C-alpha positions as CSV (number, residue, x, y, z in Angstrom):
1,M,-20.7,-14.1,11.7
2,A,-21.1,-10.3,11.6
3,N,-17.6,-10.0,13.2
4,K,-16.2,-11.8,10.1
5,R,-17.9,-9.5,7.7
6,V,-16.5,-6.4,9.5
7,K,-13.0,-7.9,9.4
8,E,-13.3,-8.6,5.7
9,F,-14.5,-5.0,5.0
10,F,-11.4,-3.5,6.6
11,Q,-8.9,-5.7,4.9
12,L,-6.2,-3.7,3.1
13,G,-5.8,-5.9,0.1
14,D,-2.6,-6.2,-1.9
15,V,-1.9,-2.5,-2.3
16,G,-2.5,-1.7,1.3
17,N,-0.3,-4.6,2.5
18,Y,2.5,-3.4,0.3
19,F,2.8,-0.2,2.4
20,F,3.0,-2.2,5.7
21,R,5.4,-4.9,4.5
22,V,8.0,-3.5,7.0
23,F,6.1,-4.9,9.9
24,R,6.2,-8.5,8.6
25,K,9.0,-10.8,9.7
26,S,11.3,-11.5,6.8
27,D,14.1,-14.0,6.4
28,P,16.8,-13.0,8.8
29,E,19.6,-14.3,6.5
30,S,18.5,-12.2,3.5
31,K,19.4,-8.6,3.7
32,P,17.7,-6.3,1.1
33,N,20.2,-4.2,-0.7
34,F,20.0,-0.4,-1.2
35,N,18.6,-0.6,-4.8
36,L,15.7,-2.9,-3.7
37,R,14.8,-0.6,-0.8
38,M,14.9,2.5,-3.1
39,M,12.7,0.7,-5.7
40,H,10.1,-0.1,-3.1
41,G,10.2,3.5,-1.8
42,I,9.7,4.9,-5.3
43,N,6.9,2.5,-5.9
44,K,5.1,3.6,-2.7
45,I,5.5,7.3,-3.7
46,S,4.1,6.6,-7.2
47,I,1.1,4.7,-5.8
48,L,0.3,7.6,-3.4
49,M,0.7,10.2,-6.2
50,F,-1.7,8.2,-8.5
51,L,-4.3,7.9,-5.7
52,A,-4.0,11.6,-5.0
53,A,-4.4,12.5,-8.7
54,L,-7.4,10.1,-8.9
55,I,-9.1,11.8,-5.9
56,V,-8.4,15.3,-7.4
57,W,-9.8,14.2,-10.8
58,I,-13.0,12.7,-9.2
59,V,-13.5,15.9,-7.1
60,K,-13.2,18.1,-10.2
61,R,-15.6,15.9,-12.2
62,L,-18.2,16.1,-9.4
63,A,-17.9,19.8,-8.9
């Protein structure tokens, strides 16, 4: 039972799983095109920048 709670605590959720989508097996017949890969790359960068700005904002508010 405690093992299950620890596992649930460390789940990444939707945003975390978005970053590690590469490791999942996808349909071998479908090949993502260049535009789709670039869109996902830009989305990942924007999420990281938002989280960094949020951390900076919180640190400034607490200081």
